N, C-alpha and C positions, 0 to 999 in steps of 0.2 A: 535352688540357688536364686531364683528370681525373687522369692520371698525375702531371702537374706539381703539381697541388693536393696530392696525397698525399705527394709528396716534400717539399713545403713544410711540411706538417703534421708530418712525421716530424722536422723540425728544431726543433720548439718548445723543447725543453729546451736545445738548443745555443744558440738565439737568446736565451733568457732569461739563460743564463750569460754570453754575450757582452755583453748589455746591462748586466748587473751590473758587469762589469769596467769598462765605459765610464763608467757613472754614478759609480763610486767613484774616478774620476780627476778631480781638480779641474781644470776647463778653462774658467774664466771668461775673458772676452775679454782680460783683462790678466794672465792666468796663463800665460805663454808656455811654461813647462816642461811643463805638463799638456797643452796643445794640441799641442805638438810630439811628445809621447809618443804621442798618439792618431794624429796624422798619420803618424808613423813606422810604427805598427802596421798601418795600412791601406795604406801603401806596400808593405809586405811581402805583405800579403794579395792586393792586386790584381796585383802582380808574379807571384805564384803562380798567378793565374788567366789569365796570358798577356797582361796589359796592359803597355804601355810606360809607366813612371811617371816623374814628375819632381816633386820637392819644391821649391817656390818659397820660399826662405828669407827671413826678415825679421829685422832686427836687434832690434827691440823687440816688435812684434806677433808672434803665433803664425804658424807656417808654413802654407802652403797646398799642397794636393796635386792634381795633374792626372794622370789615368790614361787611356790611350788603347788601344783594341783594334780591330784591323782585322776587319771582319765579312765575311760571305758574301753579303750582300744590299746593294742600293743604298740610299743614304741614310745619315744619321748622327744618333744620338740623344745628347743631353746630359742628364746626371743631376746635380742639385745637392743638396748637403747641407752643413750646417755643424756643426762639433764644439765651438764655443764656447758658453758659457752666460752668464747674467747674474750668476752668484753669485761672491762673493769667495772667495779662497783659504782653505781650512779648512772650507768648507761640507760637503764630502763626508765628512770625518771626523766632523763633528757629527751629520749625518743621512744615513748611507749608504743604499744601495739596500735597499729593504724589500719583501718579497713577501707579499701577502695573498691567497692563492688563494680563500679563502672569499668575499671581497668582489670577486674578479676584478680586483684592482688590484696595480700595482707602483708604488712611490714612490721619489723621490730627485731631486736637483738635475739638471735637464736630461733627465730620463727621457722626457718628452714632447716638449720643445722643445730639440733634436730628436735625441737620441741613439738613440731607438728607430727613427727614420727611417733613420739611418746603418746600423743593424743590418739593417733590412728590405731596404734596397738591396743590401747585400753578399750576403745570403743568396738573394735572388731572382736576381741576376746569376750567382752561383755555380751555382745550380740549373739555370738555363737553359743555361749554357755546358757544364756537365758532362753534361747530358742530351742534348747534341748539337743543340739548337735552333739553326736558322740565324737569324742576326741581322744588322742593318746595323752599320756602325762605331759603337763605343760610346765616349763620353767621360764620365768621372766626375770631378767637381770638388768636392773637400771643402775648405772654407775655415775659418779660425779667427777671423773678425772680423765675421760677419754681424750679431751683436747690437749692434755699434757702427757700423753703416752700411757695412760692407765696404770700408773705405778702401784696404786693400792688395790686395783680391781683385776689386774691381769691374772693373778693366781686364782681368784674366785671364778673368773670366766673359764679358765682352763680346767679347773676342777669340775665345773658344771658341764663342760663339753665332753668330758670323759663318760658322762652318764647318759648322753642323748644320741638320737639317731639322725637328727637334722637340726639345722640352725637357720633362723631368719633374722635379718638385721634391718632395722628401721631407719638407716641413714637416708638422706634425701635422694629422691629419684633424679636421674640425670635430665638435662635440658630437653632431650627428645623423648623423655619418659622411659628410657631404657632401664632394665634391671641389670645388676652387676653380678657376674658369675666368677670374675677373677679380678684380683687387685695385686699390685706390685708389693713385694716385701720392702721394708725400710731398714736401712742401717745408718747409724749416727756415729761418726768417727771424729777424732781430733788429732791433728799433728801439732806437737809442741816442740819448738826448736829453741835450743840454747846456743849462744855464741860467746863472743868476748867483747866487752865494752871497751871503748877507747875514745879519746877526744877526736872529734871529726876534723879538727883543724891541725893540731900540733902533732898528733901521732896516729893518723888515720890508718897507716899501714899495720899497726899493731892490733887492730880490731878484727873481729870475725862477725860479720853482719848476719844475725839470725833472720832478718827480713829478706836479705838477698838469697840466702839458702832456701827460705820458704818459697820465694817466687819461682825457683826452678822446680820445686816439688809440686807446687800448684799445677804447673803445666803438665807434669807427669800424671797427676791424679786425673785431670780432665781428659787426657789421652786414653784413659781406660773406658771411657764412654763408648758403648757399642749399640747404636740404635737398632741394628738388625736383630741383635740378641735381646733387646729390651732392657739393656743395662745402661743406667745413667749415673754419673757422679757429678756433684755440684759443690764447689767451695762457696758457701754462702756468707761466711763471716771470717774476716781476718783482723788481727790486731797485733801490735808489737811496738817495741821501742819505748823510750821515755821522753826524749827531746831531740830536735833536729840536729843539734851539734854533738850528739853522742852516737857512736856506732852501736846499733841495737844489739843487745845481748839476749833478747827474748822476742819470740814471735809465735803466733798460733793461728791455726785455720780450722774451721768446723766444716765437716764434709757430710753431705746427704747422699746416700746410696740407694738406688732403686733397682730391684731385680724381679724377674718374672718366675724364676725357678729356684727352689731352695738350694740346689747343688751349686748355683752360681756364686753363692756367698763365700764359700770356702776358697775358691780360686781368686776372687777379688780381694779378699782379706790377705791372702798370700802375697799378692802384688802390692798392696798397700804397705805391708810390712817390709817388702823389698825397697820401696820408695823411702820409707823412714830410715832404713839402715844405710842407705847410700849417702856419702858425704861429697857434696859439690865443692864445699869450702873446707879445707883442712881445719879441724878443730870444732866444726859445727856438729852438734848432736841432736838427734830427733827421737822423740817418743811418740808412738801411736797408741791412742786410747779409743775405747768404744767397741761397738759390735752391732750385731743385727738386733734391731728393736722389735720388729714385727716380721714374722715369716710371710712369704707370699701366699695369697689366697689363690690356689691353683684350681682351674676348672676340673670337674670330674664328670663321669657319665651320669651319676645320680643328680648332680647339681644341674646338668643340662636337662634332665628329665623334669626336675622341679620347674625350671624356667618354662619348658613347653606347657606344663600344666597351668602355670600362672598366665602365660601368654594366651591360652585358650579362654581363661576367665576374662582377660582383657578384650578378646575378640567379641565375646558375648555382650560387651559394653560398647562395641564399635571402635575399640582402640587397638592399634597395631603396636605391640611391644617388641623391642629388640634387646639382644643381650650385649653386654659391653665389658671390655677390659679397661680398667682405669689405673692410673699411676698412683692415686691417693690410697692410703691404707685406712682400715677401720678395725674395730675390735673383732670383726668377723675373721680377720687374718689369723688371730690366735686360735680360733675354733677350727678353721680350715686346715691350719698347720698340724692339727692332731688327727686329721683324716675324716672329719665330719663334713658331709656335704652341706654347703652353705649358699644361701641366696641373699643378696644384699641390695641396698638402695630401694627398699620397699616403701619409703616415706614419700611425702608430698614433693611435687616438682616445683623448683624455684630457682633462685640465683642470688648473686651478690653475697654469698656466704662469707662470713668473717669481715664484713664491711658495713658501713652505715646505710647501704642500700639493700641489705638483705631482705628477701621477700619470698613468698610462695604464690603460685598461681592458685587462687582460692578454690576454684572448681576441682582441683586435683586432691583436695583434702578428702572429699567424698569418693572420688574416682579411685584413689589409691587404697582407701579403706575397702572399697568394694572388690578390688583386685585381690587384696590380701585375704579377705573373707572368702571369696570365691575359690582362690587357689587352695586355701587350707581345707575348705569343705570338700573339694575334689580329692585332695590327698588323703583326707580322713576316710573317704568312701572306699579307697583302695586298700585300707587297713582292715576292712571288715573280714 
């Protein structure tokens, strides 16, 4: 393992250069050209490493890449990463990759979430393969739509998950360097209320305000939050009405649901339907739309074992890793939801994600690559 660590460390300049190239390519979720450019680049890279690759092309969204390599050991590992960012086209030109070695930071759109993870994964697998490390079958899936809910790649991810025995996700490491063994599931719902329009001055009494009806229901929705059970609901968007002198005949609210256990979804949805069915104002009607977008990533005995192995790799580098439950979701939720043990947040540590201050701690680019390489090497040794 010491030799593997040294090989990874020797790649630092190469990894930084690769990261700079990626960050300086605009690849927002709706910038297909940039996403496709990155996907094509890694198609060539993984082909060169002996993978059989396939680009899943999309007409409007960015393309997705699946790369498979037959291994020497039993089992199959899935690695997930996304190449899209939340930033609009032109962002990379306005604030390109910036290196600040004195502050131990690198800046740029998507540098942390999660282009550094894509770089780490490629360099770790290349190091292990070229050094002759025996591995199980490997599946790498890079998608271009994670930041918008993975609409074109979810099916690809779930199909791949059904073939594997473990999954590793290269989302950013947490501020304390923690690895993620559990994530909340996410539901996206919408309440759509219809009422009766009327002139707000001359015949206000004839109107049924959809906005008023919605205000009561927003309070009911928020009352479903239960911190002890890990359940939160948030009405984050509301809209309605046409003009201030018209009783509003329409209103809507968008709801974010987070749960820690899959069985919680059914009960919450039942209560949301009850809220929708209730009429506070006679004549007001409400429709509930939506559902669970990502199942929770629940911890398992095997994912705990994975964490312990990776934590030992960290200790050999003088790092103390901890495990974490986070409210944010990732593509790992889809895999975990199918019963595959999943370890997440294996990417570089940084902060400011989705903002103009996004950065990574530069030294963690190598550190996290060494942890991933060490953990995989140890796991592979147990497959002999």
